[in-house]
C-alpha positions, 0 to 999 in steps of 0.5 A: 632987102631981098623979098622973103627976108627982113635983111638983118641978123642979130648977134648977142654976146651974153658974156659982155652984154653986147648986142649988134646987128649985121645986114643979111647979104644977098649972096648968103640968101641965094647960096644958103637960103635959110634955116640951117643953111644960113646957120651952118654958114655963119657958125662955120665962119665965126666959130673955130674947131674944138670948142666946148659945146657947153662953153662960151665959144659955142654959138647958138642960133635961131634961124628962119627961112624965106617962106617963114611968116608968109602966106605960103601954107605951113610957112611956120618953121625955124631952126636952132643950130649949134655944136651939139653936146650930145654928139660932139658935132653939128647940131640942129633942131627944127620947130613949128609954132608961132615963134619963127614968124614972129621973130621975122615980124621983129625985123630979124631973120635970125639971132645968134648967141655967144658967151655965157651970162653971169646970171639967168637972162632972157632976150626981148626983141621988140620991133627991131630993138633988142634988150637983155633982161634979168631972168632970175625970177623965171629960173627953175620954172617949167616951159608952160609957166615961163611962156605964160609969164612972159606972154602976160608981160609982153602981150598977145602979139609976143611969142616965147621960145624957152627952156625948162628945168632940164635945159637949165640942168644941162640935160644932154637930151633937152630941147627948146620949147615954144607954143606949149609943146612945139619943140626944137627937140633934137641934138641937145640944144636945150643944154646949150641954151641952159649953159649960156644961162639964157632962159628964153627969147621973147619976140614981139613985132608987127613988121610985114615980111616983104613978098614979091607978088602977093596976089600970086602967093595968095593964089598959090596958097589956095591952090595948095590947100585945094590939093590937100583937101582932095580925098585920098584912096581911103576917102579922107583927105590928107588935110582932114587926116592930119587935122583930126589926128596929127601924126598919131594916125600912123602909130597903130599900123606901125606897131605891128608892121615892124616900123615902130621899134619894140622893147628897145629895138630888140622886140617884135611887135606882133609878139612882144606888143600884141595889144596895140589897141591903146595906141590907136589914133581914135583912142587918143582922139577921144581924149582931145578937146573938140578945139584943134590948135595949129602953127601960125596960119597953118590950114591943117591945125594938126595939134590937139589939146587934152581935156583937163582931168583928175585922177592918177594921171592928172592933165592940166589945162593946155596939155598937148596930145602926143605925136607919133614919135612920142607914142612910139618911144614911150609906147611900143619901145617900152612895151607900154600900152597904157594910153594915159601914161603916154599922155602924161609923160608927154606933158612931163617932157614938154614942161621940163623941155625934154626930147621925147624921142631920146626920153622914151628911148632912154627909159626903154634902155633902163628897163632892159638893164633892169630886166637883165639885172644890170640895174636893181631896185636899189638903183631905181629907188624902189621903182619896179622898172619892167616892160609895160609897167606904166606907173614905173615909166611915169615915175622914172620920167619924172626923175629924169626931168628933175635929174633926181636919182637914176634920172640924173644919169638917164638925163644925158641919154643912153650913151653917157648913161651906159658909160656911167653905169658900166657893167655891160650896159653899153650892150643895150645902149641903142644910139647912133653917134651918141644920139638915140634914133627916131622911131622908124625902122630903117629896115622897112623904109625902103621905097617910102621916100627914104631909099637910104633909110639906114645910111641916113641914121649914120651919115647925116651930120646929125645922127639918128635923124628920122626926117632926113635922108642921105646922098642926093636924096636929101637935097629936097629935104634940106630945101624944105627945111631951109625954106621954112615950111613943114615936111607934112605936106606934099612938097616936091622940089618943083613946088617949093621952088615955085613958092620961093620964086613967088615970094623972093622974085628970083627966077631960079630953077628947081636945080638951082634950089636943089644945089642949096640943099647940096651946099647945106649937106656939104657944109654941115658935113664939113663942120663935123670933119673939122671937129674930127668926126668921120661919119662913116666910122660912127657907132651904129647899134646893130639892132637898128639895122637888124644884126642879127635879123629877127627869126620871126615876124614881119622883118624875119631875115631882114638886115639893112644893107647899110654899108652898100647904101653908105658907099653908093651915096658917098660916090654919088656925093663925090665924097671920098669913100674912106675919109668922106672928104668932099672932093675939092672940085665938088666944094669949088663947084658949090662955091665953098672955096674956103672949105675946099682950101681948108680941107685940101690945104697942104699947110695950116694957112687957110683963107677966111670966108667973108660975105 
C-alpha cells in the first residue's frame, strides 16, 4: 500500500448486483495521482466510445486524492467522473464536505458504478464491506431529507452523497449533493446517477489514511495555517475573510467591474444593475447564524448556516448561505437585487440537487426570451418573467426543480431548451459546448491567475469551467484537484508537491507532479477526441468573449482574443492546431502509449492498456 492511499477501488455493477474490489496499482498512483486523473484513466480504459451517457454502459466514479482525509489542510475533496449527458463528452465535478475523507475511511480510494438497477437503490460501504440496499422509500425525497434519513440509520460516523428529485428526473443540469449543500454540481452528473437508479452512496468507516511522516505533516499543517492567518493589504487575513464570508466577499465589486455577467451576459453592471447593495457580503452575513460550518477538519470553516425564518421566503433549519457563483447567477445575471430571493433559490436548488450556475443562467435565458416575446405568459403559466422580478425567479426555479410546465424544458439547460422552444431562442442561449459558463467574464480575467481565461471556457475537456485554465497554465490546477485539496488556499505547485511528498513518502520534484497534471489534461482531452469532439470547433456564445464589445462601461471596446489564446496553447501543449490531436511523441513521453497508438494507428487495431 502507498501512503496517502487506501489501496483499493470498488466496482459496482447495478444491473447484476455484482460488487468486486481491485487493488490500486502503485504506478497508477504515480502517473495519475487521484481525482479525475485516476478517474479518467480508469474510464478511458474500461469504457468504449459512443456509449449513451444515460445508459448502462456509462461508468460513474467517485474518486478521492492522496491528500483527502489527511491532516493536510483542506484535504477534503473528491471528484465525480463520467461521460456528461450535458456536453456529450468528458464530465467531472468536484466537491468538498465530509464525504471524500469518509469514503477513504471505509478502506477505498474510489468507487465506480456501471449498469442500471431495476429499482431505486443506494450503496452502503461500511468499513470495507459494500452492500446494495433498496432505496424505494427514499425515491422522490429531497437531498436534505435523504441525507438525514440515512445519517440517522447509519449513525454519526456515516456520510451521504445523494441526488434529489432533479437527478431522479434526469435533469441535465443536476448534481450530486452532500453535507446539506456541498455539490458536485457541473457536467450534469446527477442525471447519470439518476439514470442508474442510484439514489445515494453511504460511507462509514474508521480506518486511518496511512501517512509517511505524521509529525512533518502536522508541522506543515500549522505552518500553512499561520500563513493563511497573516493579515493581507486590507488588514484582514485570507483565512478570516473566507471564514466570515466564504466566496461571497467578491460579489459586490464583481457586479460593477464587469466580472459578473449581467442580464444573461448582455448587460452592463453600472447601467443595468446599478444598485448592488443587496449583493454585498455584509448583507448576506446579517442573515447567517453566528455558527460557521466547514468541510472535514478545514481550519477556514467558510460555510454559513441561515437563520430559520418565516414569511414569504421561509428558510428551514440547516439551509446554507450561497457562494459567489450562485449569487451572481441568480443576482446580477438575472438583474435581481433581492437578497432573500437569492437565498431561497439557493435552498431550492440544494434540496432538488440542481447546479446553481446552470440554474441561474437558464432562468436568465428564459427571462430574456420573455422580454423579447419568444415566451409569453401562456408559456410561463402566468408568471411575469421579467428582469429583476424576484418572485417570478423563485417560482420558475421551483418549476425547474420539479420539472413542471416551462420548468420541464428549462431543467435540461439552455442549449436543449433553445432547441425545444425554437423561434430564435438559440440566439439567447449562452453556453459553451452545451454547458452554461461560470460567473466570471473571460474578458477581465487576464493576469489574475487565468491568463487564458477565454480559451479555458472553450478548450477544457469540461467546457465553461470557471475554476480551470488552459494550456500549460492548467497543469497546477489539475494537480490541486487530483491531490484532493481546495482551490481557495495559497497552493503553489511547490507547496502541493511538498505536501504530497510528506504524505506519500515519494521524493518527486514539482516538475514530476506537474507532469501528472499534463497527463490528466491529455487523457481527458483524448476521451473527447474519441467521442468525436474537437474542442476547437465548440460553439462559444459571442457574448462571452465580447462580440460585439460593449460601447460603454468598464469593458467598453474589449473583446477577448480567444482565437489567439487557443492557438498559442495548442502549440505549447504540442497539440495539432487544426485537429487538436496531441502529437504521438507527446503522448509517448507522458507514458500514454495506448492513446498514442489509438489516435495515430493506421488500422483499427489498438493496444489495450492494463495496469
